[in-house]
N, C-alpha and C positions, 0 to 999 in steps of 0.2 A: 469477594476476593479473600479466599481462605488460604491459598498457597502464597508463600512469601515471594516466590520467584514468578514474576509475571512475564510470560513469554508470548510474543506476538508472531505467530507463524503465518506467512503469506505465500500463497501459490501464485507467483507473479504471472506465469503464462495464462492461468485460468482467469485471473482478475482482468488481464488485458483482453482476453477473449470475450469475457462478459461485457466489458466496456465497448468492444467493437459491435457486439450484438445490440447493445442499448443504443448506440449511435446510429445504427441502421434501421431501428424500428421507427414507426411513424409517430414521432412526438414533435411538439412544437419547438421551434428553435430556442425559445426561452427555457423550456424544460431541459432540452439537450445541453444548453450552456450551463445550467445549474448542476446537472448531473456530472458533467465533465469537471466543473470546478470542485465539486464535492469529492469525486473520485481522485482527483489530483491531490487534494488535501490528505485523503486516506493513505495514498501511496507515499506521499511525503512524510507523514507521521510514522508510517510503518518502517520506512527506510531509516529515519532518524532513530527510532526505537531499536531496530536491529543492530545498528552500528554502535549505539550506546551500550547495548547489552554485551556485545562481543568486542572488547578492546583489541585493537590490532597488535597482538603480542608478537606476531611473526616478524615485525620489523625490528623489534628489539632483540628477540631471541634468534641467534644465528648458530 
């Protein structure tokens, strides 16, 4: 981490597409469940990070 501004860019359609592909590949239900849980965590963290990085100033500034 050398840059002070840590930005997490996520291409949501691509991520969801990859999840869809993973879910349809022949993996055991246990692995699929683990992957879904992990990916949900990733998306959750990414959303939290992106909202915390960009404060909603458009509600205050009119």
